[in-house]
N, C-alpha and C positions, 0 to 999 in steps of 0.2 A: 350136308352139314353147313350151317351158316358160319361165315367168318366173323371175327371180332369186329364190333363197331369201331370206326376210327375215333380216336379221342380228339374232341374239338379243342383247339388251343384257345386259352383265355386271352383276350385282347383288352388291355386296360382301357384304352381310349374308347373303344366301342361300348364296353360295359358302362363306363361313366356317362357316355352320351345317352345311352338307353335309360339310365337313371334320371337324367335331365328330362328326357321325353316323358317318362312316367310321372314325375312330379309336376311338370309344367302343363301337362295335359290332364292332370288330376285323375290319373288311373289308380284306383285303389287296389284292385286285384286283377292283374292281367291274365290269370288263369281262368277267370270267370267272365271278365269284361272283354268280349270279342272285339269290339271297336277299339278299346284301349290297347289290346294286344296288337292289333293291326297298326295303330299309330306308332307304338314303340318300335316294331320291327321295320316299318317302312319310312319313318320320319326321323329316326335317331341321328341320321347324318346331318340334319339341320343343326344339331347341337354338338357337332364334332369339334368346332373351334372352342366352344365352352369347355368341353372335356379336355382338350389339349391345354387350355389355360389352367385348369385344375392341376393337371400333371406337372406343368411347368412351374406353377406356384409352389407346389409341394417340393419340387426339386430345388428351387431357389431358397426355400426355407430349410433345406438340408434333409429332406425325406425322400423315400422311394417306396413304390408299391411293388411288393415281391410276393411270390407264392410261399405260403407257410411251409409247404413240402417242397424243398428245392428241386429244380429240374435237373436233368442230366447235364445240361450245359453249365448250370451254376456249380454243380459238383465238380465237373471237369475243370472249371476255371478257378476253383478254390486254391489248389496248389498242384501244378502239373508234375511235380516230382514225387508226389505221394504214391500213386499207383505203381510206379516203377521201383519203389523201395521195398523195405522188408514187409510192409503191410500187405502189398499186393492190391489188385484192383478192388476186390470185394471188401477187404479190410479198410481201405481208404474211404470207400463210400459210406460204410457204417460209421466210421469215425467222423467224417465231415457232416453227415446228417445229424448225428448226435450233438456235436458241438454247435452247429448252426441252430438246431432246434432249441438247445439250452439258452443260447444268446437271445433268440427271438422271444422265448418265454420270459427271460429276465427283463426284456424291454416291456412286454405286455403287462407284466406284474407291477411295473413302477411308473409308467409314463402317464402324463396328463394330456388328454386328447383335445384340450381346448383350442390350441393353435390349429390343429388339423380341421376341427369343426368350423373354426372361423374362416379358413380358406374355402371350405365347401360352401359355407353360408354366403360369403361375398360373391362367389361364382354364381350361385343360384339367384342371388339378388340381381346381378348384372343380366343374367339370361332372361329373367322375368320382366325386365324393363328395357325396351329397345333404346331409350335415351341413355341409360346407364351403360349399355354396351359400347356406346360411342364415347362416353365421358366417364372413365373409371375414376377420375379424380374427384368426382362428386359423391363418393361413398360416405355414408354416415352410419350411425349405430343401428339404423333400421334393418340392416342385414341380419340382425339377431332373430328376426321373426322367422327365419328359415332354419332355426336351430333343430327343430324336430325332423325336418326333411334331411338335414345334414347327418343327423344321427342314423337315420334310416339308410342313407347312402353308404355310410361307413359300415353299418351292419350288413348291407348287401355285399360289399367287398369281402368281408370276413366270411359270410355264408358261402361265397364262391372260392374259399380257400386262399384269399389274399390278405396280406397285412401291410400296414404302413409303418415303416421302420426308419430310423436315422441312417444316412448313408455312411456315417462313421459310428462305431459302437460307443455307447456310454460306459463309464466305469462299472456300472451295475451289470451290463451285458458281458463285459470282459471277465468280471468276477464269476458270473454264471458259467462262462466257457471254461475257465480254469477249474472250477468245481467239477464240471462234467468230465474233464480229462482225468481228474483224480478218481472219479467213479469208474471210468473205463480202465484205468490202471489197476484198481482194486479187483475188478472183475476178471481181468486177463492175466494178472500177475506179470505184466510186462511194463517196461518203462516207455512212456510216451512223452519224452522230454521236450520235443518241439511243441507239443500241444499245450504244455504248461506255461510256455513263454507268452506273456500278455501281448507283446508286440507281434508275435507270430499269429496269435489268434485274431488280433485286430486286422492284420493283413488278409488272413483267410476270409474273414467276414466281408471286408470291403471288396475283395475279388469276386465273391459270390454275388453281392449286390450289383456290382458292375456288369455281371454276366446274366442278369435277370432278363426275362422276356420283355420286349418293348414294343 
């Protein structure tokens, strides 16, 4: 009997670097293009600094790339006192996943992706021009020609279960979290007083973002 296949951990920088390799080598479909697939898998490290620059630019702008389905580490980091309280370990996990999911969905339903796409487009523009790599101060509006590529890059992250979220929750996200705790309370007929506190929910979310895979 065969054992379970090990789950390959998603590495943000590696994935983004491979996206750079794909776009800058004009690989349309690496499932069919054997040479393109080879380039992506064997030359992505050439674009590692560009990928790190994207991640750093996102962080400076107040964003983070996180798994839409939180990892065990993120759940454990949400509130270390939850599992030892009345909820117990399983109850805490269900609660944290539900609240985090509601907050992320609240963000995805209301956010404007233009700033994120601008960051991707400027990074692609620099990577495609060796002179621009050395002189980032010379950037102009021509980076907008990479808009379609940037949209594809964002879609690739989403396809792989990742989302780009603010490192601090917006009011809409907090409201979505509060609404979710009300839903949990209605379903269980139990008071979840800590969850209904907006400050508590904000801290829970920020702790999870901080504990994301890097």
